[in-house]
N, C-alpha and C positions, 0 to 999 in steps of 0.2 A: 857154615849148612845150608841149606836151601829146601825150601821141601813145598811141595804142592800138594792139589787136589781137584778133584769136580766138584762144587757144592750141590750138585739136582744128582751125588752115586756113592751113596753114601758105603761107608765101610768097606769103599773097593777102587782102585785107581789113586793111588796114593804113591808117592816119588821123593824119597831124600837123598840127598845130592851131597856129597864133599865137594869144594870148588877152591882153586888160588889161583890168583891174579898174579899172570908176568910179570915183573916191576918195567916200572915205566911205560907197558901201557894198557888199554881195556882190555884185555882177554883174558876170560876165562877159561880154567881149563878145572874141568870134571877129575876128580882122585878117585873116587867110589862112588857106585848108584845101588837107590832099592827103592826096584819096586815091589808094589805087593798088589795084591787083584789089580792085575792091570782088565781096563774092557779091551783092548786091542788086543787080547792073548798071548803067546808065552814071548820069548826069544829066541833068533834062530843064531849061535855062532857059528863066523867064518872058519871054512877051515884052516888054518893054521896048521905047520908041523912045528914039533915040541910045547904044543898049548895040551892041558891036561883034556883041558874044551873042549878043544877043538869037533867046530862039526855038530859037537851037543845041542840040540830042540831046549827049553827051560821050559818048567812051565811061568804062569799068570804071574808066579812070585818067584822074584832072583835077586841075584846078587849084586852085581857086577863091580867086585872087589879091589884096589889095589893091585894088589898080584898076580891078577889074572891080566892086568892089564898094564903093566908096567914093560918097558925093554930094557931090562939090565947091560945087555953090552951096548945099545945106545944113548942111554941114559934120557929116555925121558918116554910120556904113554902113547900107548895105540894110537894112531891117528885111527881119520876116516868117522865111526858112527861114536863120536865123542868113546862113548870106554863099549868097545863092540865083543868083547871076551863075560860073559856071564857064568854064573851056576846057579841051582836053588839052592833054595834053603836045605839046613837042615830038616827039618817039621814043619810041618804046618802051622801058620804064624793064624788065629781064629779071633783078635782083637785089633782094636788097633790100639789099647794100653799093650798087647804086647810087641807089638810093633812095634812101638816108642823103645820096650827096653831090648829087643835084639837092634833095633839101630844103636844103642846107646852102647851095647857090647862090641859089635860089629865097627863101628865106627871110634870106640875110647873115648863118648863123652860120657863123663861121670853125671851130670845134672841136667842129663835129657829131659827130666822131667819136669821142665819149665817149662816145655811145648802142649800147649794144654788139644783138647782133640778140635779138629775142625770143628764148623758151626753147617755142619751137614743137612739140606730140605727134604725132610720125609717125607709121603707121601703117601697115602691111606692106597689113591686110585688112582689107578696108568690106562688115560685113554693114548691109545694106540699102536 
């Protein structure tokens, strides 16, 4: 499990990724990813036949699931943009704690509560 966020952007732009490494190499293979309240906007799926989310535009909170990105006939993950296919969460996630619970459920991680909230820096005033 790998996670990341921006310390100056509280309660937004959080990513969790389940990754694997290919034996004998340093290559990291992403298997599933969650993007929550991305500040870069939503996600557009490429148009591909056979995918239930082909061409869909997702919101800024979405899930790149293993199932949407696994090519069964080829026995591999889709190439290109790491995990190019995503779908929206069924409901809006309101807090980091809710995000952790949902991440634990989607990634089947029983002890997700060992992940501590980020040490975000909140500003009272913003000059910009």
